[in-house]
N, C-alpha and C positions, 0 to 999 in steps of 0.2 A: 366625547368632548367636540362643543363647535366653537371653531376654529373663526376669530375673525378677522376678516382683511385691514393689514397694516392700512392705518391712515399715509395719507400724501404727503409727505411732510412741504413746508414753507422754502421758498426761495430765498437763501439770506446774502446772495451775489450771485449778479450776471455774466458772465462770458459773453462778450460782445467783437465779433469781426466785421471789420469796414473794409469795407474797398467795394467801388464801380464792378455792378454784378456780381456778388457775392453772394450764393444763401444758402442756410442750410446741409441741402442734395447736395452740393456741388464744394464742401470737402469733406477731403479724405477722412476713411472713420481711425486710419492709424495716426493721421495730424492732429488729431481731437482728442485723442486718448495722446501725446504726445505731449497736448495743454493741459490733460489733464489730472498727469502722471507731474507732469512742473508745479502744476499748480495743489498738489499731494502735497511733494519735497518744500515748500518753499512754505505752505503751512507749517506740515510739522517740523520744519526745521529738522532738518532729514537728511544726510548725508548720504552722496550716491554710491551704490555698490561698488564689485567692482567689473558685476554684467551691465554695469550702466557707461560702465566705456569699455566696452564689449571685450573685457580680458579675462579668462577662463578662473572660478573660484568664486571661494562662500562671499554673501552676501556682507559691505558695510556695516559696523559696531552705530546703532543712531547714537548722533548730536551728542545727546540727553536728552531729558525726560518729553514726551508727543506732546505738544496740546489739545490735540484731537482727538479723541474713542477710538475712532475708526475711521474709513475712508470718506471724501467729499463725494456724493453723488447726482450724478448730473438725472433729474426731475423734471425738462418739460424744453421747451424746443417754441421760441416767438417765429409765428407767420411772419412770411417776408423780408425775415433778415437774418442773418447767420450772428444769432444770439441762442444762449443755450441758459436756463439757471438752474441752478447749480446751489446745494443745501450743505450745511456741511455739520458732525456733529456737536461745533463750539464755533458761535458763528459769531459773537465778541473777539473772540482771538485770532480770528480767519480774517476779517474785517478790519480789527488793528492791523494785523501782519504787511493784506493789503495797502493802508494807508501808508504806515511805515515804509515800506518800502518804496512807495512815491515819495514819498519826503524823501530820502536817500539817493534816489536818481532826479531828484533834481539842485541836490547839494552831497552830487559823489566823496568830496573833495572831504566832509565832515561828517559820511557815514562810518557807523562802526558795521564792516560788512561781513558777510558768513557764507562760507562756504556750500551750504545748500538756497540760501539766496540766491549766489552770483548763478549756479550750477543750473536753477530756476531761469534768470532771467538771457542765460544764455540760451538754454533752451526754447522758449516765448520767442525773443528774439526771431529764431531760425527758422523757426515755424510760420514766422510776420513774414520771414523778406521771403521765401517759398513761398507764400501763399500772394504777397502782391498786396500784404492785409495791415492794418493797424487794430490791436489785441486792447480794448477797455476792460476794464472791469470795472461793474456799480453794481450802487445797493437796487433793492426790487424798486420797482415803481409809484408811489403814491398814489392816490387820485386823482386821475385824468391824465396822467403823466402815461409816457411810453416806456421811459426808461427815469430810473433814478439818478443821484449826480454819480460822476464816476471818481472811483476811487487810487487807479490805480492805469497808466495809459503803457504800450506795450508796443515801440517802435520796431522797423529791421534793424534800427542801427545803435539803439539803448544799450545793446549794450557793450556796443566796439565805445562809446560812447565814457562808458563806463569803467571799463576793464580798465583804463590809462591810470586811476585813481586808485582805485581799488587794489590795483597788482606794484609791485616790484620786482627786477631782475638783477639779478647781478653772477657772479664769482664768486662762487662760496665752496666750506665743506660742510659735510654734515654727517652726524655720528647719529647709523640708524643696525636696526637689524636688515639681512637678506633673508627675504620667504620666498622665491621664484627666480631663477634667469631663464632666458630662453629666447622663442621668436622665432615664426620663419620666412614672413617676412619682413620686419621687423624688429631689429636688437631688444630688449626689455628687459626691466631687472623690478619686478616689488620688490619694493621696503616700507616695514614699518619705525615709525620713527614715534618716539617718547613725547607721547602729551598729545597723539592725533590717531585716534579708532582706526581710524582705513583706510589700509595699503594704499601708498601714491607710486603708481606707474611709471617706472622711469625709464629713459633713450638711454644707449648704451651706445658707444663709441667705441665700435669696429670688434668681431670677431674672435680676437686674442683676449680684449676685455672681457668681454662673454663667459669664456674661458677660465680666466683667471680667478671671473668671479663664483663664477658655482664652484671650486674652493670652500669658499665660506659661504656656503647655502647655511642656512639661521645659526650665524656668528653675526655679533656688533662690527660693524668696522667703518672706517670715516672714509664717506664715499668725495671725493671733487669731481665738481665741476660748476655748471652751467642752473641755479635755482630760478623759479621762481614761484614768492611766495604775497597773504596778503599781509598787505599794507601796515596795518595797526593790530593785529593779531598773534601774526609772520605765521600761519599757517599755513605748510607746504606745501603747494600746489602743483609741482613739475620737477622735474630735476631731470637735466646731461646730462648724465657721468661722463667724464675724459677722464678719469682715474681715483683710484683707491692707496690706502694704506689699510695690510691686513691687519688682525688683533695680534697686542703684546702674547709675548707669553707666559707674562708670570705678570704683579700685580703693585700695587703698592702695601695693600693689605699682611701679600704673603710674605711680601718681606718683613713689612714691619713685627706678621707672627715670628719671622724665622728670629729674630732680633729677641722679642720677649720671651723667648723656648732658650737661648743661647742665657739669658741670665737679665735679671730684674735693673740691679745698678751697669749693663752696658755699658748706657750712653755718658756715666760718666768717663769712659776711655775713647769717649769719637771726638776730639778734637772742632768739629764741623756741626757737629748735628741737624745742621737747615740743609749744609753743604752735602748729605748724608743719603738726608732724604730727598732729595736736589735729582742726584742723579739715581736713585732709588726709581724714581718717575723717569729718566730716561732711558731706564734700560726697558 
């Protein structure tokens, strides 16, 4: 059976790195890979895995249904400049998300930021800073053009400029399940917070606190410390644990079951049911 060669896809957008003297061959492959991965995460709205944070452990789950069927693909390089033509399985969704990202960068106080968008912008800003360049996302050129219109622009200072609007920090407490405790150089703790698919890696203040937390691995506890979270969605980004409260030995449901087992009319003998329940909650 004859196998027909696959037709080269057309470019859906262009990634252009602009700086004096910058050429495609002067961009390290590692930096180009970081750019493509950040773009993939932005388009898919996929949360970073624990590996992305340089921690051992399983990959984090996707934040929701993917907008693309497979990865973005680098299909060509424009001679004479650091411009890379990219194809996406869902061109309309990719272009729309890039345009929405540009709008959000322009008005960060009004944007509905997501963790995948912010982590992608941080990665792109870091690459732009390391190369001393500006990263442009452009539409493909039409006849007579070198490049199409600009979809979004990422500068070295972009992430720093928007992070103050996207995040809020403060002293708080968090109810979470401890999944991992340890660290050789810096003590940390991996936790799962209800409503978030991805594990949050927290810093821990002191070796003694690490040992105490280790006693409650895979248990729900109340963690106390300084947190940083998304301003609008309250998605927890980071946490510095300074203290914690261990789980209670009993539960209100268990106590209520005991009362029920004692007799259905037992409530008639309790002068202050609300106060009794409140006391059970404190137990």
